[in-house]
C-alpha positions in Angstrom: 98.6 111.5 83.1 97.9 109.7 86.4 98.4 112.0 89.4 99.9 110.8 92.7 98.4 111.4 96.1 100.0 110.6 99.4 98.0 110.4 102.6 99.7 110.8 106.0 97.5 109.2 108.6 97.6 107.8 112.1 95.8 104.7 110.8 97.0 101.6 109.1 95.4 101.1 105.7 95.3 97.3 105.8 93.4 97.2 109.1 90.1 95.9 110.4 89.3 99.5 111.5 87.6 101.9 109.1 88.2 105.6 109.6 87.4 108.6 107.4 90.9 108.7 105.9 90.5 105.1 104.7 87.4 106.0 102.7 88.9 109.3 101.5 92.0 107.6 100.2 89.9 105.1 98.3 87.7 107.9 96.9 90.9 109.5 95.5 91.9 106.2 94.0 88.4 105.7 92.5 88.8 109.2 90.9 91.8 108.0 89.0 94.7 108.9 91.4 97.6 106.7 92.3 97.4 106.7 96.2 100.1 105.9 98.8 98.7 105.6 102.3 101.4 106.3 105.0 101.0 105.4 108.6 102.7 108.0 110.9 103.1 108.3 114.7 104.4 104.7 115.1 107.6 103.5 116.8 108.6 101.1 119.6 107.2 103.6 122.0 103.8 102.4 120.9 104.4 99.3 123.0 104.0 101.4 126.1 100.2 101.4 125.4 97.7 99.1 123.8 98.3 100.2 120.2 96.4 97.9 117.8 98.5 99.2 114.9 101.4 97.0 116.0 99.1 94.0 115.4 97.7 95.4 112.2 101.2 96.0 110.8 103.5 93.1 111.7 107.3 93.6 111.2 107.4 92.2 107.6 105.2 95.0 106.2 106.8 97.9 108.0 109.0 100.5 106.2 108.3 99.3 102.7 105.8 99.9 100.0 103.1 97.2 99.9 100.3 97.2 97.3 97.0 96.5 99.0 94.7 97.1 96.1 95.2 98.2 92.5 96.2 101.9 92.7 96.4 101.8 96.5 99.7 101.2 98.2 100.5 101.2 101.9 103.7 102.4 103.7 103.7 101.7 107.5 106.5 104.0 108.8 108.0 102.5 111.9 110.4 105.2 113.2 112.9 104.8 116.0 110.7 107.2 118.1 107.6 109.3 117.7 106.0 112.1 119.8 104.1 110.6 122.6 102.4 112.8 125.3 103.5 111.9 128.8 100.7 114.1 130.2 103.2 115.7 132.6 104.4 119.1 131.7 108.0 118.6 132.9 108.4 115.4 131.1 106.9 116.8 127.9 109.4 119.7 128.1 112.2 117.2 128.6 111.2 115.0 125.6 110.3 117.9 123.3 113.8 118.4 121.8 114.1 114.6 121.3 110.7 114.2 119.6 111.4 117.3 117.5 113.9 115.1 115.6 111.1 112.8 114.3 111.2 114.1 110.7 114.9 113.2 110.5 114.0 109.5 110.5 111.9 109.6 107.3 113.1 106.6 105.2 114.5 107.4 101.8 111.8 105.4 100.0 109.1 107.4 101.7 110.8 110.7 101.0 111.0 109.8 97.3 107.2 109.1 97.2 106.5 112.4 98.9 108.8 114.2 96.4 106.7 112.9 93.5 103.2 113.7 95.0 100.8 116.0 93.4 98.6 116.1 96.5 99.7 115.4 100.1 96.8 114.9 102.4 97.9 115.4 106.0 95.7 114.1 108.8 95.7 115.9 112.2 98.5 113.6 113.6 102.3 113.5 113.9 102.6 113.6 110.1 102.1 117.4 110.3 105.7 117.6 111.5 106.9 116.6 108.0 105.4 119.6 106.2 108.6 121.7 106.1 110.5 118.8 104.6 107.8 118.0 102.1 107.6 121.6 101.0 111.4 121.8 100.5 111.5 118.5 98.5 108.3 119.2 96.5 107.4 122.8 96.1 104.8 122.1 93.4 102.6 119.8 95.6 99.2 120.9 96.9 99.3 120.3 100.7 95.9 119.6 102.2 95.3 119.5 106.0 92.4 117.2 106.8 91.5 118.0 110.3 89.9 114.7 111.3 90.2 115.6 115.0 91.3 118.5 117.2 94.9 117.7 118.1 94.2 119.1 121.6 91.4 116.7 122.2 93.5 113.8 121.0 96.2 114.8 123.6 98.9 115.4 121.1 102.4 116.1 122.4 103.3 119.9 122.5 105.8 119.5 119.6 103.0 118.3 117.4 100.8 121.2 118.4 103.7 123.6 117.6 104.3 121.9 114.2 100.6 122.4 113.4 100.8 126.2 114.2 103.9 126.5 112.0 102.5 124.6 109.1 99.1 126.2 108.7 100.2 128.8 106.1 101.6 126.2 103.9 98.4 124.3 103.1 96.4 124.9 100.0 93.3 123.8 101.8 92.5 123.3 105.5 89.7 120.8 105.3 87.4 120.7 108.3 84.6 118.2 108.7 82.8 120.3 111.3 82.1 124.1 111.3 82.9 124.0 115.0 86.6 123.4 114.1 86.8 126.7 112.2 87.4 128.4 115.6 90.8 126.6 115.7 92.0 128.5 112.6 90.9 132.2 112.8 91.7 134.5 109.9 92.8 131.7 107.5 91.1 132.0 104.1 92.1 128.4 103.2 89.7 126.9 105.7 86.9 125.0 103.9 84.1 122.9 105.4 84.1 119.4 103.8 81.7 117.2 105.8 82.6 113.6 106.6 81.3 111.2 104.0 79.6 107.8 104.3 79.8 104.6 102.3 76.1 104.6 101.8 76.0 101.5 99.7 77.2 99.3 102.5 74.3 100.3 104.7 71.7 99.9 102.0 72.2 96.2 101.7 69.9 93.9 103.5 71.5 91.6 106.1 70.3 88.9 108.6 70.1 89.8 112.2 73.1 88.5 114.3 71.1 88.8 117.5 69.1 86.1 119.2 65.3 86.1 118.5 63.5 88.7 120.5 66.8 90.3 121.7 66.8 94.1 122.0 70.4 95.4 121.7 72.3 98.6 122.2 75.5 98.8 120.1 78.6 100.8 121.0 81.5 101.1 118.5 84.9 102.5 119.0 87.3 103.6 121.8 87.9 107.3 121.4 87.2 109.2 124.6 85.3 106.1 125.8 83.2 106.8 129.0 83.2 103.5 130.9 81.0 104.9 133.6 78.2 105.9 131.2 78.4 102.6 129.4 78.1 100.8 132.7 75.1 103.0 133.7 73.3 101.8 130.5 74.0 98.2 131.3 72.6 98.6 134.8 69.6 100.7 133.9 68.2 98.1 131.6 69.3 94.6 132.4 66.7 93.3 129.9 68.9 94.7 127.1 72.1 93.3 125.7 74.8 96.0 125.2 77.3 95.0 122.5 80.7 96.7 122.6 83.0 96.7 119.5 86.6 97.9 119.8 89.8 97.3 121.8 88.6 98.8 125.1 91.2 99.3 127.8 88.6 99.6 130.5 85.7 97.2 129.7 82.3 97.7 131.4 81.7 94.6 133.4 78.0 93.5 133.6 76.0 90.4 132.9 74.4 92.0 129.9 77.6 93.4 128.4 78.9 91.6 125.4 82.4 92.4 124.3 83.4 91.6 120.7 86.8 93.4 120.6 88.0 94.6 117.2 86.1 93.1 114.3 86.3 93.6 110.5 84.1 96.5 109.5 81.9 94.3 107.3 80.9 92.3 110.4 79.7 95.4 112.3 77.1 96.4 109.7 74.5 93.7 110.6 74.9 94.5 114.3 74.2 98.2 113.6 71.3 97.6 111.2 69.5 95.4 113.6 70.2 97.1 116.9 67.6 99.1 118.8 69.9 102.0 119.8 73.3 103.2 118.8 75.4 104.5 121.6 78.3 107.0 121.5 79.8 107.0 125.0 82.1 110.0 124.7 83.5 111.4 127.9 83.7 115.2 128.3 86.8 116.8 126.9 87.5 120.5 126.1 86.7 121.3 122.5 85.0 118.0 121.7 81.7 119.4 120.5 82.9 118.9 116.9 82.3 115.2 117.3 78.6 115.8 116.6 79.6 116.4 113.0 82.6 114.1 112.6 81.8 110.9 114.5 81.9 108.0 112.0 79.9 105.8 114.3 77.1 108.4 114.8 76.9 108.8 111.0 76.7 105.1 110.5 74.0 104.7 113.2 72.0 107.4 111.5 72.4 105.6 108.1 70.9 102.6 109.8 68.1 104.8 111.2 69.1 104.1 114.8 68.1 106.5 117.6 71.4 107.6 119.1 72.3 107.8 122.7 75.1 110.3 123.4 76.2 112.9 125.9 74.5 116.2 125.6 77.6 118.1 124.6 77.6 116.3 121.2 73.8 115.9 120.9 73.6 119.6 119.8 69.8 119.7 119.7 69.6 117.1 116.9 66.3 115.3 117.0 67.7 111.8 116.3 70.2 112.1 119.2 69.0 111.6 122.7 71.4 113.4 125.0 72.3 112.7 128.6 74.3 114.4 131.3 77.6 112.5 131.9 78.1 111.2 135.4 74.3 111.3 136.0 72.9 107.8 135.9 69.3 109.0 136.1 69.8 111.3 133.1 71.4 108.4 131.2 68.5 106.0 132.0 66.0 108.6 131.0 67.7 109.3 127.6 68.0 105.6 127.0 64.3 105.0 127.5 63.5 107.9 125.2 65.7 106.5 122.5 64.2 103.0 122.9 60.6 104.4 122.7 61.3 106.8 119.8 59.4 106.4 116.5 62.1 106.0 114.0 59.7 106.9 111.1 59.6 110.5 112.2 63.1 111.1 113.5 65.0 113.7 111.4 68.0 111.6 110.3 70.6 113.6 108.3 71.5 112.7 104.8 75.2 112.0 104.4 77.4 112.8 101.3 79.3 110.0 99.6 83.1 109.9 100.1 83.4 110.3 96.3 81.6 113.7 96.6 83.8 114.8 99.5 87.0 113.8 97.7 85.9 115.7 94.5 85.3 118.8 96.5 88.7 118.6 98.2 90.5 118.0 94.9 88.7 120.9 93.3 89.4 123.4 96.1 93.1 122.3 96.3 93.6 122.7 92.5 91.9 126.1 92.5 94.2 127.4 95.3 97.5 126.0 94.1 100.6 125.3 96.2 101.6 127.7 99.0 
């Protein structure tokens, strides 16, 4: 009998972006599961910011089941409202009771899918607020908390943080991609380290260079905790380099050698990574963000392409293939950049990543062994 898995994620499945949850969902599907990928944390309030999901999921695909691939269905849940952090204590306190009603707006079609699920994989996002409802409707399901990121680092609204605390005991497995995140869940025996995987086949294929002949390039992918000042320092330190930025950046570094591509399909990024001189991870400091050294998709992808990595020292973690700098110190940034450019790739200790199929198999095994809670 085919089993059903539902993924509750902040991402849109049919998107140019590729996050860990996309790969994990496909790995479940490839293991023989019927997968429904649900986008949470989306409402008209998303228009207050530059939320690319509104473009990825136009009105005609929202709030309905859409088959994207065989065995893989998308449901983009557009609610009337969703928890959004105002970053002001008094305003968060005022909106808390309103945002607490978020689960009440789950559409009947989505609720029916959740009620039939054998596994529900909940990403660290607003979907965690649905756990009590899911458990009431479906007491036999294994609930899996995939902690893609620390909700505090993401700046989640206090009602989401409270929902996380209340839901932890209900999960069969709390799956953490970095050992550093274990400190968030002291005393819980269901915490298991499942590293991020990597689609290794994509990076093993030969591609033609997209760069101009003789061009040496630094590549930067993504927008999370993006440190514009550090990126600009790199542009200024080496005007002989071209610095290529991928992602919908709200605050773009402006320099003659800065090349902005915006959001591009993942397949288009691969040649840029494979043929770059250095991969940059311009993370700005944030409390509790050291786990990014283990969970950053772009850093894993750079390593798969055997790129020396330029990153702030709080995520470098003494790893020999990552050249760390002190944020807000242009001299330190320039020094780390030169070291990365001059590094001998043949001797750098690049890590070996697991496939997403291996990661999914481990999560499934652990959840089945534990049972529903």
